[in-house]
N, C-alpha and C positions, 0 to 999 in steps of 0.2 A: 913351668918347665919348657913349654913350647917356645916362649919368648927368648929364654936363654939359649935354646938350641938354634933358633933362627939368627941369633947374633954371633954364633960361632963362625970364625972366618971361612972355614971350609964349607959351611952351609950358606952363609950370607951372600957369597958370590953367585949362588945358583937359586936361591929360594924364590925369586920372582919367576924363574923359569919352570920348575916342576915341583910337584908334590905328589908322591905316590903313596897309595895305601893298599896293603894286602892284609887280609884277615887269615891268620894261620889256623886257628882252631875251628874245625868243621861245625861244632855246636854253637859257634858264635855267628855263623852265616845265616842271614835271613831274619835277624832279630832287631834290625834297625841300627846296628852299630856303624855301618858305613855312612848313612846320611847324617847321623849325629856327629861323627868325627869330622865330616866335611864342613858342617855348620860351625862346629867349635873352632876348627882351624881358620875358617874364613873370618869369623868374628875376631879372633885373636890377631890375625894378620891385619885386618882393617883397623884395629885399635893401635897397632904399631905404626902403620903407614896410612895416614888419613888422606893421602893423595890417590890411593888405589880406588878405582871406580868400577872396574869390571874384571872378572876372573873368567878365563877360558880354559876348557879342557877338551880332550879329544879321545875318549875311549873307543876301542874297536866296537863297531855296532853289533858284532856277534857276541860281545860280552854283556849279555842282557842284565845280569845282576849289577854290574858297574853303571850301566846307563840308567837303570831304575833307581839306584842309590843317588846318582847326581840329580835326577828329576825330583826325587823326594827332598833333596837339599836345596831346591829352588832354582836349579839350572834349567835352561830351555835349549832344545835342539835348534841350532841356527843353520846347519848345513850337514850334508853327508858327503864326504870326500874320499878320494883314493889318492894317497900321497905317492909321489914319484918313487919308484923302486919298491913299493909295497904291493902285495897281491890281495889286500883286504881293505875294506872301507872303514872309515871312522866317523863317528858322530861329533861334529864340532858343537860344543855346548857352552853357553855363557850364563853368567849370573851377575846381575848388577849389585853393587854394594852401596849401602846408604851412608 
């Protein structure tokens, strides 16, 4: 299903740019769904595009749950930055793909 969605024209033009995840159900927060979803998406994307070597994300550093989920999915913090025009800082995080 993810592969078909990634090939849709309206998604394909952006899929290298962003991938957002929001967990709607409160009882699903904190049970490992975020890291599992990140890992599954990365595995699928890597299987579609074998040239992709690194994935980078930049959650707000105040979003502790998001940062923790990325860490559990194998990302490492490479920098903390404040983007021009924003009044908050972000964790720049990267994960190497094999």
